C-alpha positions as CSV (number, residue, x, y, z in Angstrom):
1,M,7.8,-3.7,-4.2
2,A,9.9,-0.6,-3.9
3,S,13.5,-1.1,-2.5
4,A,14.4,-2.1,1.3
5,H,16.1,1.3,0.9
6,G,14.1,3.7,-0.8
7,N,11.2,2.1,1.8
8,L,13.5,2.5,5.1
9,Q,14.4,5.9,3.7
10,K,11.0,6.9,3.4
11,H,9.9,5.6,6.9
12,E,13.1,6.1,8.4
13,S,13.2,10.0,7.4
14,R,14.2,12.7,10.3
15,N,12.8,15.3,8.5
16,P,9.7,16.6,10.2
17,L,7.9,17.4,7.0
18,Q,7.9,13.9,5.7
19,R,7.0,12.1,9.4
20,A,4.2,14.4,9.4
21,L,3.0,13.2,5.7
22,I,4.3,9.5,6.8
23,H,1.7,9.8,10.1
24,H,-0.7,11.1,8.5
25,F,-0.9,8.5,5.4
26,H,-1.1,5.8,8.8
27,Q,-3.7,8.0,10.3
28,Q,-5.8,8.2,7.4
29,A,-5.4,4.1,6.7
30,I,-6.3,3.2,10.3
31,A,-9.5,5.1,9.4
32,L,-10.9,3.2,6.4
33,V,-10.1,-0.2,7.9
34,Q,-11.6,0.9,11.1
35,Q,-14.6,2.1,8.9
36,V,-15.0,-1.7,7.1
37,A,-14.1,-3.3,10.4
38,P,-12.4,-6.5,9.1
39,R,-12.0,-9.4,10.8
40,T,-8.8,-10.7,8.6
41,V,-6.5,-7.5,7.0
42,L,-3.7,-9.1,4.1
43,E,-0.9,-6.4,2.9
44,V,0.5,-7.4,-0.3
45,G,3.8,-5.8,-0.3
46,C,3.9,-5.1,2.9
47,G,7.8,-4.4,2.9
48,E,9.0,-3.9,6.3
49,G,6.4,-3.9,7.6
50,Y,5.7,-0.1,8.8
51,V,2.0,0.1,7.8
52,L,0.8,-3.1,10.0
53,D,2.8,-2.0,12.6
54,A,1.2,1.2,12.7
55,L,-2.4,-0.9,12.2
56,S,-1.8,-2.9,15.5
57,R,-1.0,0.2,17.2
58,G,-3.9,2.1,16.1
59,G,-6.1,-0.1,17.7
60,I,-6.7,-2.7,14.5
61,R,-7.8,-6.1,16.3
62,A,-7.7,-7.9,12.8
63,G,-5.5,-10.5,12.3
64,L,-2.8,-9.0,10.0
65,T,-1.1,-11.1,7.4
66,G,1.9,-9.8,5.3
67,V,3.5,-11.1,1.9
68,D,6.7,-10.3,0.1
69,V,9.1,-10.9,-2.4
70,S,12.0,-9.7,-0.1
71,A,12.8,-11.5,1.6
72,E,15.0,-9.2,3.6
73,A,12.2,-7.3,3.9
74,I,10.1,-10.4,5.4
75,E,13.4,-10.5,7.9
76,R,12.5,-7.2,8.5
77,A,8.8,-6.9,9.1
78,R,9.3,-10.0,11.4
79,A,12.0,-8.0,13.8
80,R,9.1,-5.1,14.1
81,L,6.0,-7.1,14.5
82,G,7.0,-10.0,16.3
83,A,4.1,-12.3,16.6
84,R,1.3,-9.7,15.7
85,A,1.2,-10.6,12.2
86,E,1.7,-13.3,10.6
87,L,4.4,-12.9,7.5
88,E,4.9,-14.8,4.6
89,L,8.2,-14.6,1.7
90,R,5.6,-15.2,-0.8
91,D,3.8,-14.2,-4.4
92,A,0.4,-12.8,-3.9
93,H,-0.5,-14.1,-7.7
94,E,0.8,-17.5,-5.9
95,L,-1.4,-16.9,-2.5
96,A,-4.8,-16.2,-5.0
97,D,-4.6,-19.7,-6.4
98,T,-4.8,-21.0,-3.2
99,D,-8.0,-21.1,-1.0
100,Q,-6.8,-18.4,1.5
101,R,-9.2,-15.1,1.1
102,F,-9.3,-11.5,3.6
103,D,-11.9,-9.5,4.6
104,L,-9.8,-6.6,3.2
105,V,-6.6,-6.5,1.4
106,M,-4.1,-3.8,1.0
107,M,-1.9,-2.8,-1.6
108,L,0.2,0.6,-0.5
109,E,2.2,1.8,-2.3
110,V,3.3,-1.3,-4.8
111,L,1.3,-0.6,-8.1
112,E,3.9,1.6,-9.1
113,H,6.5,-0.3,-9.0
114,L,4.9,-3.2,-11.5
115,P,4.8,-3.7,-14.9
116,R,1.4,-5.0,-15.4
117,P,-0.6,-3.4,-12.5
118,A,-4.4,-4.4,-13.9
119,A,-2.8,-8.2,-13.6
120,M,-2.4,-7.1,-10.0
121,L,-5.7,-5.6,-9.8
122,R,-6.7,-8.8,-10.2
123,T,-5.4,-10.8,-8.4
124,L,-6.8,-8.4,-5.1
125,E,-9.8,-9.4,-6.4
126,R,-9.4,-12.9,-6.2
127,L,-7.4,-12.6,-2.6
128,T,-10.8,-10.1,-1.4
129,R,-13.4,-10.9,0.2
130,R,-15.1,-7.6,0.1
131,H,-13.0,-4.9,0.3
132,V,-9.5,-3.3,-1.1
133,L,-7.3,-0.6,-0.1
134,L,-5.0,1.0,-2.3
135,S,-2.6,3.9,-3.0
136,V,-0.3,5.1,-5.1
137,P,2.2,8.6,-5.9
138,W,-0.4,11.5,-6.7
139,E,1.0,12.7,-9.9
140,P,2.2,15.2,-11.3
141,M,1.9,16.3,-7.5
142,F,4.7,13.2,-6.2
143,R,6.9,14.4,-9.3
144,G,6.8,18.1,-7.9
145,L,7.5,18.0,-4.6
146,N,10.7,15.4,-5.3
147,L,11.9,18.4,-7.6
148,L,11.2,21.5,-4.8
149,R,13.5,18.8,-2.3
150,G,16.4,18.7,-4.9
151,K,15.5,14.9,-4.8
152,H,15.8,13.1,-8.8
153,L,16.2,15.9,-10.6
154,R,17.7,14.5,-13.9
155,A,14.4,12.8,-14.0
156,W,12.3,15.8,-13.3
157,G,11.5,14.4,-10.3
158,N,10.7,11.3,-11.1
159,D,11.6,8.5,-8.9
160,P,13.4,5.9,-11.0
161,E,11.7,3.0,-9.3
162,H,8.1,3.6,-10.7
163,V,7.1,2.1,-14.0
164,Q,3.3,3.8,-13.7
165,H,2.5,7.1,-13.1
166,W,-1.4,8.0,-12.2
167,S,-3.4,11.7,-11.7
168,R,-5.2,11.4,-8.4
169,H,-8.8,11.0,-11.3
170,G,-6.8,8.2,-13.6
171,F,-5.9,6.0,-10.4
172,L,-10.2,6.0,-9.3
173,R,-10.8,5.4,-13.3
174,F,-8.1,2.8,-12.6
175,V,-9.5,1.0,-9.6
176,G,-13.0,1.5,-10.8
177,Q,-12.7,-0.8,-13.9
178,R,-12.9,-3.9,-11.2
179,F,-14.3,-2.3,-7.8
180,R,-16.6,0.0,-6.2
181,I,-15.3,3.4,-5.0
182,L,-16.3,3.5,-1.4
183,A,-13.7,6.5,0.1
184,T,-11.2,8.7,-1.4
185,P,-9.9,10.8,1.8
186,L,-6.8,13.6,0.7
187,V,-3.9,11.8,1.9
188,A,-1.1,14.2,-0.2
189,P,1.3,13.8,-1.8
190,W,-0.7,10.4,-2.2
191,T,-3.7,8.5,-3.9
192,M,-5.6,6.3,-1.0
193,V,-8.9,4.5,-2.5
194,L,-11.2,2.4,-0.1
195,A,-13.4,-0.1,-2.3
196,E,-15.7,-3.2,-2.3
197,R,-15.7,-6.2,-5.1
198,R,-18.5,-5.1,-7.1
199,D,-20.4,-8.3,-6.4
200,A,-20.1,-7.5,-3.0
């Protein structure tokens, strides 16, 4: 999961371009969730609840659940969402060992932070009844935009919290190892993928 500071900075930015990009990201996520009409949605790595809040405000009527390993993030998410979502301080791998399953499982802007993303992909497969919604930074575009705005210059635009780097094609290939890809809207500078279990 991204640091609380980094996630807050991204979503609370007053930069009009940044705000427009985040708004577009949320609108695309809402459209894809509406497309599959789930009754239950789980966001793994929900952070401070920005995406769940956007879904709720965007008319998604599914039961919303979020889990995160950061107590601070969950506290902020509870303050933001109130009774609109069930929020737990919990590890997704642990949750997958229970009987809980969800129609749609989301993991947005988290996989790039994980040293073993393939293991998480297997966990998401276990958690979902059918669909997953995933996103990661679109490289090298993401780093290029960081360089243009003078961010992370010593690391050539790479966010120090990112340990995985996928091109758009590379991420689709990665997700396609376990899921059937349904939609890949353009949400630059991110790659967003709606996919379903292969046995669906």
